[in-house]
N, C-alpha and C positions, 0 to 999 in steps of 0.2 A: 430558662425559657418558658413559656406556656406559648404555644400553641398549636391547633385541632389539624389531624388526621382524617384521614378514613384507613380507618383496614382492614381486611380482606378475611372473610366466614374463614378460612383455613386457616391465619395468623391468629387470629382472633385465637381457638381451640390452641393452639399451643401453647400461647401462651397466658394461659389459667393453668395449663398442666404443668407448666413450666411454677407460676405459683402457687398449682394444694404441693409440688412435688421440693422442691425450694422453703416454702413456708414463708414467702416474703410478697411485697407487695405489687402493686401493676405495675408504676415506676422504677423499682428499682430491675424490676426481670427483663421489662423494654431496655433499657438503659444501657443492661449488658448485653443483650443480645442486642442495639444498634451497636455496640464496639466493639463485636465481635464479628459480626456481618456488617463494617466496614474496614477490618485489619489494626483497631486495638494494640489488642494483646493478641494478635491470630501469627506474627511470628516474631525476632528479637527484629532490630530495625537496624537495617541496613544489609541484610543474613537478604543475599539471592537468592532465587529458585536457581538451581542449573541441571539442567540435565543432561544424563549422560550416555555415550554417540558408543558405534562400536566399528569399526573399521568390518566390514565387509571385503574387505578382496576386492580384483576382480573380476570387471563384471566379464561371464562367460561368450558372451555374446554382443556383438558388433551395435549398440544404443546409440547412436552419431544417429540416426533415420527410421528411430522407433516410433516417433508419430505417422510417421510415409508407410513403412513398414504396418503400424497397426487398423492403416485408413487399407492397404490392401487387401491386406488380408477381410473385415469385412467386406469391403466390394464381394472377391468373392461369398463369400457367406450370405450378403442375396440374395444375392445372380443369381445360385442353386435353389433357391428357394421353387417347392412349385408353383406356378402366377393362379393367383384367386380369379377368375370374372367376374365382372362388374356385373351387379342382378339392376338392369331395368324396372323391376318390376316390383 
C-alpha cells in the first residue's frame, strides 16, 4: 500500500539514525518501527500482563471514615493559619 504520511522532525531523526546503524532502506526501517510500535512482535500472542500484588495485612487504623478525617484535619490546618489582611490599595 502506498500512502503519504507526515513524520515529525524528531521521528525523522530517529528513523535516519536507525537507517545508518542498520544499513537498511527507509521503507524497511519504517515498517519495522511500525510493527514494533503496534505490538506485532512485542509480546507473544495470548500472553497477558499480570501485575504482582502483595497482601499488606490489616490496616493499623480504621479507614471507614478516612475521607471525613482528612477533611477535618485540613479544616483544622486552614483554621490555624494566620489571616492575611486584604489590601485595598
